[in-house]
N, C-alpha and C positions, 0 to 999 in steps of 0.2 A: 359409754364406759370403755376404757382401754385397759387390757390386761397384758401382762408380760412377766419376764423373769423366771419362767419355768425351767426346771432342770432338764437338760438334754442327755443326762447320763443316768436317769432313774431306771432304765431298762436297756437291754442290748438292742442296738439298731439292726437293720436288715437291708441288704443290697437287692436291687431289682435283678431280674434274670439276666440282663445284658450288662450289669455293673455300672450303668450310667447314672443311676439314682440311688440315693441313700435315704431310707425311711427312719426317722428318729422320733422316739416318744418324747413329747414335751408337754407335760401337764395333761390337759384333757384333749389335746390334739396330737396329730402325727404330722410332723414337718417333713416335707420331701425336699431334699437338697440335691443339687447337681454335683456329681463327683469331679467334674471337669473344672468347675468354678467355685465350688463350696457355697454357692448362692442359693437362697430359698426359691424353689420352683412353685410349690403349692402347699396347701395345708388341708388335712382331713379332719373335719369338725363334725362331731355327732355324739361323742361320749359325754355323759353327765358326771363322770368321775375320772380320776387320773388313768391314763392308758399305761398298762403294765406289760404288754406284749404286742409285737407286730410280726407276722409271719407271711412272707411272700409265698403265694401258692406255687408249689413246685410243679414243673411240667410233668406230663404223664411219663410212665416208665418207657425208656427207649426213645423218647422225643427230646432229650436234653439238648442235643446238638443241632436240632432243626431250627430254621429261621423263625418259625412260628413260636417256638418255645422262648426265644430271646425277646420276642415282642410281647410276651405275656405281661399284663399290667394289673394283676389282681392280688389282693392281700386280705388277710384276716387280722383284726385287732381285738384285743381283750382289755377290759378295764375294771376298775374297782366298783363301777356301777352295775356289774353283773351282766353285761351285755357283750356278745360277740358280734362284730360287724364285718360284712364282706364288702370290699371297696374296689372300685376301679380307680387306682391312685393316679393315673395319668389325667383322667377327666375330673378327679377329686369328687367323685360321686359315690354315695352309699348305695349298694345294690340290695342287700337284705340284712336282717338282724335276727339273732338267736338269743332268746332270753335264758339266762342261767339262774338268776335270782340271788346269787351270792357273789361277793367280791372275788374276782379272778386275779391271781398274782403271777401266774405263769401259764404258758400255752405252747404246745408243739403240735404240728400237723404232719404226720408221716405220710409218705406216698403209698397209699393202700389201694388195692384192687379187689373187686368182687366179680364173681362170674354171673353174668346176666344174659340169658338166652344163648348160652354157649360161647360168649365172648367176655373177655376181661374188661371191666369198666372201672376207671379210677373213681374212687368214692372218698370224699374228705371226711376223716374222723379227727376230732380235736381231743387231745389229752390235756386236761386243764388241772391246775392246782388252785383250789378255792379255799376260802376261809369260812368256817361255820360260825356265823355271828351269834347263833342261839346259845352257844356254850360260854360260860363265864371266862372273863379275861384273866382274872387274878388267880384262878385255880391252877395249881402247878401241874396236875395230872390231866387237865382238860385237853382233848385232842381236837384242836380247832382247824387243823389242816387236813384236806381231803383231796384225793386224786380221782377224777371222774373222766368218763368218756362221753363225748357228745357226737351224734350223727349230724353233721352240718347240712346234709341234704334234706333230712326230715326235721331238723331243728329240735331234737329231743335227746334225753339222756339214754345211754345204752349200758346194759349190764349192771354190775355191782361196783362198789368202791374198790379201786386198786390198792389204796393204802390210806391209813389215817396217821397223822403226825401231830406233834405238839403245836407246830406252826406251819403255815404254807411254805413249801419248799420249791425251789426252782427245778423245772424239768429239763433234762438234756436228752436229745435224740441223736442217734447215729445218722450219718449222711444218707445211708440207705433206708432209714426208717425202720429197720428191723429191731433195734434195741432202744429202750428208754431207761433212764436212770435218774435217781435223786440221791442226795446225801441226807441221812437222818442220824444226827449225832455221830456215833462211832461206826455206823454201818452204811454200806452202799447197797441200795435196792436197785436191782436190774430186772427188767421185763423183756421177754422176747415176744415181739408182735408178729403174728402171721400176716405178712404183707399181701399175700395172694389168698383169695377166698376167705376174707377176714371174718372171724367169729370170736366174740369176746371170751367165750369159755375155753378157747384154745391158747389164751395168753399164759405164759409160764414165767415164774419168778425165782430168782436166787438172791442171796445176801452174801456180801463180802465184808468181813470185819476188820477193824483196826483198833489200835490202842488209844488214839487221840480223836477228837472231833474232826470230822471231814468238812470241807468247805466248798469244794467244786469237783467236777469230773468231766471227762471227755472220752469219746469212743474213737477207736481207730477206724479209718474209712473202709478198710477191706479185710482186716484180720480180726481175730477174736482177742483184742487187746483193749483194756480200759485203764485209764489213768485217773488218779484222784489226788487232791492236795489237802493238807490238814492245817490246823491252826498254828503249828510250830514251824511251818515252811517246808515240810517234807513232801515229796512227790512219790506216790506208789504206783507201780506199773504191774497190773495183773495180766498175765498171758494165758491164753487158753481158757478164759472164763466160760462157764456154762457148758463145757464139753460133755458133761454127764447128763444134766437135766434138760438142756436145750437140744441135744442130739436126737435124731429120729429113732435110733435104737434105744433099747432099755439098759444098755451097759452102764455100769457105775464106775466112777473114777477110782483110781487106786490111791488109797490114803497114804501109803508109805513109800511111793516111788515118785521122784522128780517133782517134789512140791516144796521147793526152797522158799521160805518166807511166807507161805500160806498158813493161815491160822485155822486150827481145828479141822472141821469137815467142809470148809469152804470149797466151792466148786470152781477151782482154778488150778492151773499147772504150776506156775511159779509166780512169785511176787518180788519185785525189785524196788529198792528205795533209793531215791536221789535227794540230795539236800544242798540247796544254795540260798534260798530265801531265809531272811532272819525272822519273819513273822508269817502270818497266814497267807496262803496262796489264794489270790482273788480269781484267777481264770486259768484254764488249760485249754489248748486247742491244737489238734493235729493238723499238719499240712495236708493238702489235697492228695499227695502221693503217699502219705503215711510215713515218710522218712524222717520227719522232724516233729518235735513237740514244742509249742510255745507256752510259756508260763509268765505270769506277772503278779505283782503284789505291791506292798507298801513302798518298796524302794524306788518305784518309778522306772524300772528297767524291764525290758522284754528279754527273757532268757530263751534262747533257741537251743534245744537239746537234740542231739543226734540219737535216734532211737536205738540203733544197733550198738553204738559204742559208749553212749552216755556223755560224749564230749559236748561242750557248750560254747556258744558265742553270745554276744550281748548287743542290745540296742539301748544305750543309756541316755540319760539327760532328757527325759520327757517331762521332768519338772514337777510331777505330782503322782501320788499313788494311782495305780491302774485298777480298772474295774472290769471291762469287757474287751474281748478281742474277737472280731468278726472278719471273715474273708469273703471276697466276692466269688461268684460262680466260676469265673475264669482264672481266679487266683492271681491276677496281675495287680490287684489293689486290695488292701485290707484297711481296717480302721480299728483304732484303740480308743476306748473311753476312759477319761481320767476323772479323779474326784474334784478337780477344779472346774468342773462343768465345761469341759472342752473335749471335742472329738477330733483326733488327728487322722488324716487320710495318708496311708503309707503306700509307697510304691514297692512292690515285692519283686525279687526276693531280698534286696538289700535293705528294705525297711526305711527308705528315705522319706522324710516328712514332706509331702507335697503341699497340702493345704490343711486348714483347721476350721472347725465349726465351733465358735465360741459363744457360750451363753453367759449370763451374768455370773460373776464369781460368787461362790457360796460362802457363808459365814466361816470364819476361822477362829480357832481358840487362841486367844492371846491374853496375857496377864492384865489385870486391871491396874490402872494408875491412880494413886491417891485414894484407894479404897472405894472407888466408884466404878460400876460397870456401865460405861458410856458407849453409845453408838458413835463410831469414829469416822464414818464416811460423810461426805459433804454433797450438797446439791448445787448445781449451776442453774440458777433461776432463769436466766435469759435464754440459754441454749438447750434447756430441758435435758440436762445430763446429770448423772449421778457418778461421783468419784468414790470407788470402793477399794480399800486396801486389800491386798492379797497376801497369802502366806509366804510367797516367794519375794517379798519386799518390793512389790510393784503396786501401782494404782491403775485400776481399770476405769476408763471413761465409757459409760454405757448410755446410749440414747434411749430414753424412756418411751418415746412415741414410736420409734421404729423397731424397738426390741432387738437392737444389734449393738455389738461392740464397736466403738469408734476408734479407740487407740488404747495403748498400754504404756505406762511410764515406769521405768526402773528408778526407784527412789534410793535404794541402798545397793552399792556395788559389792555384792557379797553372794557367794555360792550358796544355793539352797539345797539341802538334802532332807527329804521327807522323814527319814528315820531319825534325824537328829532332834535333840531337845530344843525347845524354843529359847534362843539366846538374844533375839532381836525382834522387834515388831514396830509397826507404825501405829502410834497412839492417837494421832489427830490429823485431820485433813480439813482445811478451810479454803473456800473460794470466795472471790469478790463477787458482787452482785451481777456484773457483766461477764464473769468468767475469764477475764484477762489476766488475773493474778491468782496465785495459789500459794498456800503455805502448808508445809508438812512438818510433823514432829515425829522423829523415830527415836526409840529407846533401846539401848544395849544394856541387857541385864547384867548385873555384877556376878562374878564367879567367886564364891566363898567370900561375899561381901566386899569384893575388890573389883575395880575396873568398870563400874557402871558409867554410862554416858548418855546424855540427852542432847539431841541435835535438832536445831531449828533451821529449816531450809525454805528460802523464797524462790518461787518459780515465775517466770514471765511466759505468758501464753500468746499464741498466734491465732489468726482467724481459722486455721485448720485444726484447732484444738490440740496443737502440739506445744508442749511446754519445754523450756530449756532452763537449766539451773542458773540462778542469778547470784545468790549469796548463801553461804553456809556459816552458821553460827553455832559453835560448840558450847554447851552448858550456858544457854542464854540467861538463866536465873540461878547461876552457881550449880549446886547439886540438887536443886528442887525441880519437881516436875512441872510441866506446862499444863494448865487447866483449860485455857481457851485462847484462841487467836481469832480476831475479827478485823475486817478491812473497813476503812472509812469510805462511805459512798462518795464518788466523784473526786477523790483525792488519792494520791499514792502514799497512803499512810496505813499502818497496821498497829494493833495493840495486842500484846501477849500478856496474859496473867499467869501467876504461878502460885503453887501451894506454899511457897517459901515466904510469902508476905509482901510481895511487890508486883508491880506491873511495869512494862516498858513500852514506850512509844517508838515505833520504827518508821523511818521515812526513806523514800527512794531517791537516789541522786544519780543523775545521768552523767556519763563521762563525755569529755569533749572529743576523744578519739573515736573513730568509727572503723569497723571492719566488716567488709561485705555489705556496706550500706546499712548497717544495723548499729544503733547506739546501745551499748551494753550498760545496764544500770545495776548499781549495788544498793544494798539496804544498810542503814546505820541506825544506831540507837540515838534518838533525839533527847529523850528525857526518861526519868524513872520516878514512879510515884508509889506511895504506900499509905495505909491507914491503920494506925495503932498496931502495926506489925501483925495484923491479922491475915490469914491465908486468903488470897484472892482466888475465888472459885468460879467466877463467870464474868463475862464482859459483853457489851453491846453498844453499837452506835445508833443514834437517832437517824431518821430517814434522810435529813439534810446534812448529817455529819457534824452538826454543831455541838452536840452533847454526847459525852461518853459516860456510860453507866458501868460501874465496877462493883461486883458483889464482894465485900470484905467479910467472908463467912456468912453471917446472918444479917449484915447491914448493907444497904444499897447506897453507894456514894456516887455523886454526879460531878463530872469534871469538864473543864474547858480543854479540849485536846491540843489546841494551839499553844496555850500558855502553861499547860499542865497544872492548872489551878483548881482546887476544890471549890465547887460552887453550891453544893447542897448535900444533905444527908437525909435519907428516908428511914423511918422507924424500923426496928429489928423485926425479923420473922422468928418463928418458933424453932426453926432448925436451919442448918446451912443451905444456902441457895446454890443450885447446880445449873440453872439455866436462866438467862436474862434475854429479853427481846422487846424492842419497841414495837407497838402495834401501829403499823403503817405510818401515816403522817400525823396521827393524832397525838394527844398529850399523854397517852396511857403507856404504861410499862408493865409487862407481864413477867412474873418471876415464878420459878419452879423449885420446890423442895422435894427431895426424893429419899429422905432418911426415915427414921422410925416415926417421925411426925410429918407425914407428907402434906403438901399444901400447894394449891395454885392460887396466886394472888395477883390482882390488878391494882396498880398504883397510878395515881394522878400526879404527874411530874410538876404540873403548874402550881399546885398547893402542897406538894410533898406529903400527901395523905393517901391512905388506903381507899380504893374505890369499892372493892368487894373481894371475898376470898372463899375458896372451897377446900375442905379437908379431904382430898382424894389423892390416890397415888397415880402419878402420871409417868409413863415410860418415856414420852417425848412430847414436844409442843412446838408449834410454829406460828408465825404471825404473817398476815397478808402485807405485802410491801406497800400497797396503796390504800386499802380500805380500813375499816375498824374491826375486821374479823380476825380471830385467831382460833386455832384448833388444838385440841389436847387428846393424846392417845393414852387411855387409862387401861389398867389391867383388871380383869375379872377373875372368875374361878377357872381352875384347870379341869379339863374333861376327865371323866372316870378312866383310870388306867393310863392316862397321858403323862408326859414328862413336862418339865417346866417350860421347855421350848414350845410346847403346844398350848400354852396358856392363852385363853381367849381374852378379848378386850373390847373396847368401844372407842369410837372417835366422836368427840363432842365439839361442836362448833358454837362459839360464843361471839357476841358483840361486846366489845370492851366496856361499853357504857352500862350493860345490864348483866346480872348474874344468871338470867334465864337462857337456857340453851336455844340456839337457833335451829339446830338439827343434830341428829345423832345417828350413828351407824354401828352395828356390831361387827366385829372382825375376828379372825382366827390367827393364831400364832403371833400374838401381840408382844410377847416377851422378846426383846432384842429388836423390835421393829422401830420404824421412824416415819415421820410425816413431814411434808413440805408443800408449800404453794409453788406452782410452776406457771409459766406463761402459756396461755392457750394459743392455738393456731387460728382460731376463729375470731373475727372482729365483729363487734356490734356497736353501731353508732360511734365509730372511730375510737372505741375503748376496748382494750385487750381484755379477753376473758380470763379470769383467774380460775385455775383448776387445782385440785388437791390430789397429791400422790401419797399413797400409803404403801410402804415397803415392810413386809412382815419379817419374822425372824429367820425365814428361809430365803429371803431376798426375792420372793415373788411379790409383784406389785400390782396395784390397780390405780388408774387415774380417772377421776370423776369430777363433775361439777358440783361443788358443795351447795350451791344455791338451786340445784335441781333443774337447771335448764338443759334437759337431756338432749334437746335438738341441737345444741351447740357442740356436743361431744360426738365426734365421729369415731366409729369403731376402727381399730387398727386393721382388722381383717378386710375392711373395704378399701382403706387408703394405703395399705402397706406396699412397700416397694418389692416386687417379686421379679426375680431374674428369669427371663424367658429361657426355656431350655434350648440349648444349642443342639442342632441335629448333627449326629455323628456321620462321617463319610461312609458310604457303602459302595460295594462293587469295585470298579476300577479305581475310584478316588481313594478308597481305604488302603489300597496297596501301593499305588504309584503317585498319589496326590492329585490335586485338581489340575485339569487341563488348562493351558493358557487360553484366554479369550481372544480370538482372532477377529479383527475388524474387517468388514467387507470393503474391498477396494472400490467397488462400483457403488456409487451413491444412487439410491432410488428414492425419489421424493414421495412422501406419504400423501395419500389423498386427504384433502382438507375435510374435516368433519366437525360440525357444530352440534352439540347435544341439544335436544329439544324434548318437549313433553310427548311429541308424536314422532319418534325417530324413524318409523317406517316410511314416512312421507319424504324424508330426505335421503334415505339410503340409496334409492335408485334414481335420484335426480342428477342431472348433469349430462354432458356429452358422452357418447358411447366410447370415444377413444380415451377418456380419462377414468372410466369405471374400472374397478379392480376385477379380478377373476370371479367367476360365479361361485366357486367354493368359499371364497372369503365373504362374499355378499350374503350367502345363505347362513353362515354361522353368525354373522352380525345381526341378521334379521331375526333369527330364532332366539338369540340371546336377548334381544330387545323386548321380546314378548314374555320372558320369564321374570319372575319376581326374585330379586337378589336379597339374600338374608346374610347377616354377618355370621361367620363360622369361627368358633374359638380355635386358636392355634393349639395344635397337639404337641 
């Protein structure tokens, strides 16, 4: 079984102590990437639930600049399985586990010392935000969020609950570890942690209030300044917070002097408000010297504020709303996480994008076309790729077996602004069975019922999975929407059907002129067909391309694609058909109805009769290109307290000849999901193995053998392509570069040596004048007696 498609922006990433590695939470694993190449180095696998936090163990106080601190390679991770795991992330080995028992949503580990035998010893304490699952979900006043302290050395809970909230909140710690904070509705909760001689009963707390709900916060690295952002886009800067309660003396703050902007009796000197963002602030982060404040949100722009003057500059055009901003220990590199499942590595201080770590694009909200919520992405059966439309009018080609992005294609030449309303979207993507041809349909929405446009585009592909635009057709079916586009197997022919009541057959014609040794081909309409002016809702070619099936609402019509002649009509269904597909090379045709009267029907094309039918609602269906099997994704009940996107489902595998299921699997997040057969990498008796891929509503996917030949499916974690970590230059080479390699002018012939099972018998054989020095003989002799074992590259 192969899994992939996990989000790489579900939690803030973390840099290693030397800044050469980036640890990213991706589903139930932590992926370790090289910041020099943005390639995967290793994966940390051990959690049974999604990983929500990764914290690189900070070096002991005073040892930050030492070489040993930069070589530290340990981290703690937390997950929804209620387990904290201590890792050596260079060796990708779990060292120990601490059981919490409740889902952990956030975790910080300040640098805390305890006095032991007269000496200060660094002791790890984890401050975690957990979810109390024993309390009801639907009760408005239920406090399901808790802040707890865990002694990671002893593996047990310490003291009392720091706070209880309606939901688990994200914990933010200052760089020194002295302050912790969370946002709780319109309040900011701040704790002062005794970093020396830690005792939980010495923790002190204050609250800072605001008029709007707060979303994020950040602490100044050296001064008593805290910044917070709210849902309206405002940023508040509290200076001198906690001077009364956190100070060692018992003096109280003056309520009536120098407290501009501070509400009531809040413990702060002043409060300043900045405003640039148009909606909620997603992140705040102070620079390492404390001179600047970084902020980001829905606009996809990093705003750099000068703390003393309030002046700002920008890093625009990141293309997607921002989520997290993390800087490395040496502040030469930073990273920003975006909602399009992409992490950008930025070179500081000019914030130039060096590289990016791209996951599979997440689902986007786009209007439905023709009253049907359809999955618009397509599968490349031959090359095991999925083509996913993105919100910035691109198509991402994603390799399902390697879990990596292959390329990205710009479909519409149009600027994308995340804050703008949806005015254009890609409604359909269709690929030929060998992936050499692609067709897209993009729709421009009308403004005040004027100016709508449907565009059909044909693309030619290369062996490198790069597509170039071949033909653009505006309004291919007048003002009607396109319901389906299918390619004819083995021929340069495509058919598009429309809700306007007709379908068109398109053929490719090659030009006689050539440019750069490439014959450019255009597409033209060869013929047009219709059936009683009914909306054409689905289309499919048979395996050999000799028969074209078109669904005229609830009637299936069969056509000769070469002559555009009607050759047969199959009886009506109970409701309009939304999906048609021939079952492999057999005589069976599968149809899908997704209206108020859902139905899955198998038809026998040879006698134009129904074979069997089931009255079930199917979200998607696919047919095997070679065999008689087809799979159906059905929807089941929605979990308690869950949304429609979390609706569970089941995958049913059928043989077209029989209504009995061959196999079934229960799946999660079936709403908005899709299934498809893909070609396997393993051969058995010169026949390619057929695998089934399920992509859920969050674009997480799993690939498995539907016939349960588990030995034929190799885990991606065993076969994945991992980039070996490049060793950074040290010493002289890090300053002046590598020295040139000088070749010796005097050639010295090597002593001939023939390996044998008994090397000691040949080491000392030969004339005395050709024997090497005794020092070389001894080392060769001793090494021949030792057993050599392979050592993993560090």
